[in-house]
N, C-alpha and C positions, 0 to 999 in steps of 0.2 A: 295144062302144062304136062309136058310131054315127060314119058319116062327118063329119057336121057338128060335132062334137066333136073329132074327130081336126084338122079344119082349122081350127078356133078355137085348139086347144092350139098347133099349129106356128106361127099368126100371132103369138100371144103370146110364143111362146120367139124368133122372129126379133127382133120389137121389143124384147124385153129385152136379145138379143145387141148388137142394133145400138146401141142407148141406152147399154151398159156401154162397146163400143169407143168411141163419142162421148166419154163422160166421160174416159176415159184418155187419148184423144187430146188433149181439151181442156187436162187437168192438166198434160200433157208439154209441150205448147206455151207453157201459162202458167209452168212453171218455166224455159223456155229464155227466155222474155221476161223474166223477172224478174234474167237475167244482168247483172252491171254492166260495162260494156265502157268503152274510150276509145280514141281512134285514136293512131296512130302519128305524132308531128309531128317537125318540125327546131326546134332553138334552141340556145341555150348552156347549159353546164352546168358548174358547178364543185364540185368535193369541199373542203370548207373545214373550218377549225377555228374556231369563233368564241370572242370573249372580249370583255371591256370595258376601255377605255383612257381615258388623260387626256392633253390635250394641253400641252407644254412647250416654251417656245423653246429651239432647239438650242443657240446661243451667247448668254450672257449675261453681264454684269458688275455686281457689286455695288460700287458707288462709295463709298468713304469717305474719312476724312481722316487725314493723319499727323500732324497738330499739334492741339493743345486751344486752344478759342477759341470766342468768340461768333460765329454766323453772322450776317455783316453782310448777305449779299444772295442770293438764291435766283433764278436768272435763268431758269429753265424751270418748268413746270408739269407736273402729270401726263398723261402721256399724248402729250407733246411728242415731235418727233423732231428728234434731234440730229445733228450731225456730229462724227467724230473730231476732237479738240481744242478743240472749243467749249466756251465759258467757261460752266460749271453753276453754281456758286456761289461765294463770297467769304467767308472767314472773316477777322475785324477783324485786321489787317495790324500793329498798334500797336507791339506787345511785340516782335515779330520784326525789324519795321524799326528799333526802338530799338537791338537788340542787333546789327545789321549795322552801323549808324553807330558805333556804340561800338568794335566790333572794327576798323573802319577806321581810326579815330582811335586806337588803340593802335599800330596797324601804321605810323601816319604818325611816331608818337612814336619808335619803335624804330628806324625807317629814319633818324631825325636823329640819335639816339644812335650810330648805327653809323656813320653818314658822320662824325660828332665822332671816334670812337675811329678810324677810318680814317685821317684826319688824323694823330692821335697817334700811331698805329704807324708811319706814314711818318716822322715826325721820329724817332721812336725808332730804326728802323732806320740813319737817316742819322748819328744820333749814334753808332751803334755803328760804322758804318763808320769815322769820323773817330778813334775811339778806337783802332781797330785800328792804323791808320797811325801815330797820335802813340805808340804803344807800340812800334812797329818803329823810331820814331827816339828812342826813350826818353824822350818828351816829355810821358808821362800815366803812370798808377800801374796795376795789374792791377786795384784794387779799381774804379775808375772805368770800366773797360771790363765787369767784371762787372756794374755798375750798369746801363749801358747794354744789355748783353745782356738781365738780368730785365725791364728796361723793355719792349724788344722782345717778350717772350715775353708779357707781361702783356697788352699793348694787342692782340696777336693772340688770347689767350685772351677778352678781352672781345669783341672781334669775333665769334668764333665763337659766344659766348653770347647775343650780340644776336642775330645770324643764326638760331639756334635758336628764339628766342621770337617772332621774325618768322614763321619758318615755323609754330608752334604756333598764334599768332593767325590766320594766314592761314588754316589748316584749320579753325579755330572760325568764321572769316568764311563758309567755304563752306558750312558747316552750316547756319549762321544764313540765309545768302542761300537754301538750300534750303529751309528752313523757310519764310521768307517767300514763296518760289515757292508752296508748297504751300498757301498761304492763299487761292490762286486755284485752284478745283480746275475740272480740263478733263475732258471726256468722252473716256475711254479707247478709244471704239469708238462706230461710228455705230450708231443704233438708234432705240429708243424707250424714251422713261422710263416703266416699269411699274408702280414703286412709289416712294412719297416720302413716308418716314417723318418727315423732318426739317423743321423749321419756322424760318423766319426770327427772328433774336433768340434762339434757342435757343443754349445753351452745350453744347460738346462737350468730352470728356475722353478723351484719346486715349492714357494713360499707360498700362492694360492692353491694350486691344483697339482696334482701328480703329473709329469710331463709323460706323455704316451712313446714308448720306446718301439715296441714292436707288440703283434699281436699272435699268441700260440693256440692254435685250434686242434682239436682230437678231430680228424676227417674220416674215423672208421665209423662212425655214425653221424647221418646227416638228416636234419629236419625241413620237412618241405613246409612251407608257410604258403598254403591256398588261400586265394580269394574268391570266397564263395558269396554269390549275390542275394540278398535278402530273400528273394523269392525262393531261392533252393534251400537257404540255412535252416530252416526248420525241419527239412527230410533229414538231416544228418543227425547220427546219434554216435555218442562216445563207444569206441570199441568198434565200430563196423569197420569192415574191410575197405581198405583203398590200395590202388596201384597207379602208377605212372609211367610214363615214356619220354625220354629225352629227344631233342630235334637230331641229335647224332646218331642214336639208335634206336629208331621207332619202333623196331620190332621185338625188343626187349623190355619185359616189365620189372619193376621193383615193387614188391609189395610191403604192406605195413598196416597199422591200425589207427583209426583217429584217436589222438590223444587228448586234444584241448580244443576248445572254439574260445577265443579271447572275446571279452565280453565289449570292448570298444571297438565300432567298424571304423574303416577308412571309407571317407567320401571322396571319389575322384568323379569330376565333371557330374555332380549331381546324382551320382550312382552310390549306393550304400553297398559296401563291400566287408564282409566278416573274414577274420584269419582264422582258418583250420588249420591244426598243426599235425603231424604225425613223422613217425621216425622210421628211418629204413637202415640197414645195415649196409657199410660200404668197405669191405675188408681188402678190396683190391685197388681203393682210391679211384674207381673209376667214376664217380660222381665227384663234381666240384663246385664250389661256391659260386652262387649268383648263376648256376645253370636255369634254364627254363624247364618247366614239368608239365606235361598234359596229363592232369589228374582224373580220376575216374574214383568215385565213392560208389560201394555196391551195394545195392539195397536187396537184391536177391540174384541168385545165380543156380543154373541147373546144366547138369553135364549129361551127355549121352541122350539128349532130349529129341523129342519129335519137335521138328520146326516148319513152320509157314511164313512167309511173308506176311506181314501185318495188314497189308492190302486184301487179306484174303478173308479178313475178318468181317461178320456182317454185325448187325444191332444185336446187343445183349437183350434178351427177352426170355419168355417162356420158364421163368421161375416166379412163382407169386410171392414166395417168400423171401425174395432176393434182399428187399430193405431190411428184412428182420435181422439176418446173418451178414449184413453188409460189413460190419465190422471186423466180425470175425474172417469173412473170406478176404478183407484186405489185408489182413495180418497175414495169411496164408499165400497171399498172392495168386489167389485163384477169381477167375471170372466164369461163372456156369451161365449156360444158355446161350451161347455166342453162336450164330449160324456161319456156316460156310457153304459155298457152291461147289460140290463133289461131282467130277466127270465121269459118268458111268454109262458105257457102252455109247461114248461120244456124244452124251447129252448132260447139262448141268443139273444135278438135282441138291436139294437143300439138306443139309446135315447137321445136326446139333452135336457142338464139342465143348469140351471144358478146358479153359485157358489158363496156363499156370503164369511164368515169368515172361513178360511183354517189354520190349523197346521200342523204339522208333521204325526198326527195321523188320523184325521178326516176332514171333510170339511160339510159347511153348505150348504145345497140344497135349493135354493130360488124358484124354480119351477121346473117342469119334472117330480116329483116323488112324491109319497105318502107314509105315513106312513104304513109300513107291506111290502112294496115291496122288492124283492128279487134282489140285483145286483150282477154280477160278480165282484170278487176281485182277482182273479189269474187265469191264462189259464190251461187248463187240462196238466198235464204231459203225456210225450211222452213215452210208453213203448216200446223197442225194440221187434221188431217181430222175432218170432221164425222160420218164413221162411216155415213151414209146417202146413197144414191144418189136423186137428186131422183126417179128412177121407180119407186122402191120407198117413198116417203113415202105415209103414208096419209092419205087425204083425209078432210076432216071429216065427221060423220055428218051424214045430211041430217034427220035424226029430231029435230034440236034446233036451239035457237039456237046460231048461231057467234058466237066473238069478232071483234070489230072488226080 
């Protein structure tokens, strides 16, 4: 073999070796460049259970009537603000006023009869005393004395009977006066008229149940009735923070605390839903009845926390005593021994971190990272290999026409 051929082969091998190294290095850099990363930032994080709710007034009264009759006048309109004791409506008082007048007349007649019997009783007692003195002087008979005694007892009994009748009619008078007062329907509380099914001129029958005239509600405090699934209801605790937003103002949060969980659930399409209630202040009456609420019950929260996407977290490990302290760590909302891939000098390296509050999107880092660190949140995509090196691809033959 001539020295020229040896030199040519050496040059070709060097070129091929250098080109292969260049291709391998390029592919390695491409794979590292395709790593999806995110910066460690600071912010607020919450771990929550979400559900849908409906707004209702905390306090309201259904205003009815205890007497039957025709509605003579309604003094308020739907949506009006009323004060306790304010006149809301009037029922025709004619029948009840007549009964009151009749009872009073009967009482006056009975009182006159009682006064007459009282005078007769006084006369009978005086006659009895004279008969006793005359009998002692043998100036009268025993029969006359017995007649005087009988007259005294009879007038006393008649007085007692009239007194009882007066008491009876007086009781009837009080009842009829009360019914007459019930024809003037007053507001039992301060609030807003939120329903008004009754109409002026309508006849109400109160024999079986109290007819509903209107509902007065205090809208300054609202209750959120939240339906929570049976899978999440066990995570809720009375007194835990809760907040919600409305469809009209999704950027504004209204805050409260879980007050009550009703024991009996609603079953909707074979789904068991429990009602969880909490109250919110509504001084500006911004919130209205039957508004929909997107509710979040807060299990844990942190402010000014180091945050990473939850996809950056690896498998929890490296703590042999993890099972022993599992309950304690759960209460503290900490997950020790979690690994992340931290970019250092352009290369990913494993780093053990301690995780605090975590939700579906983000996780709080208690230790192991600093603000501004870059962590890997997704592995590189694997591209299919072409199987050919650019240096080994065949060149088109020069003996014929090449394709454009």
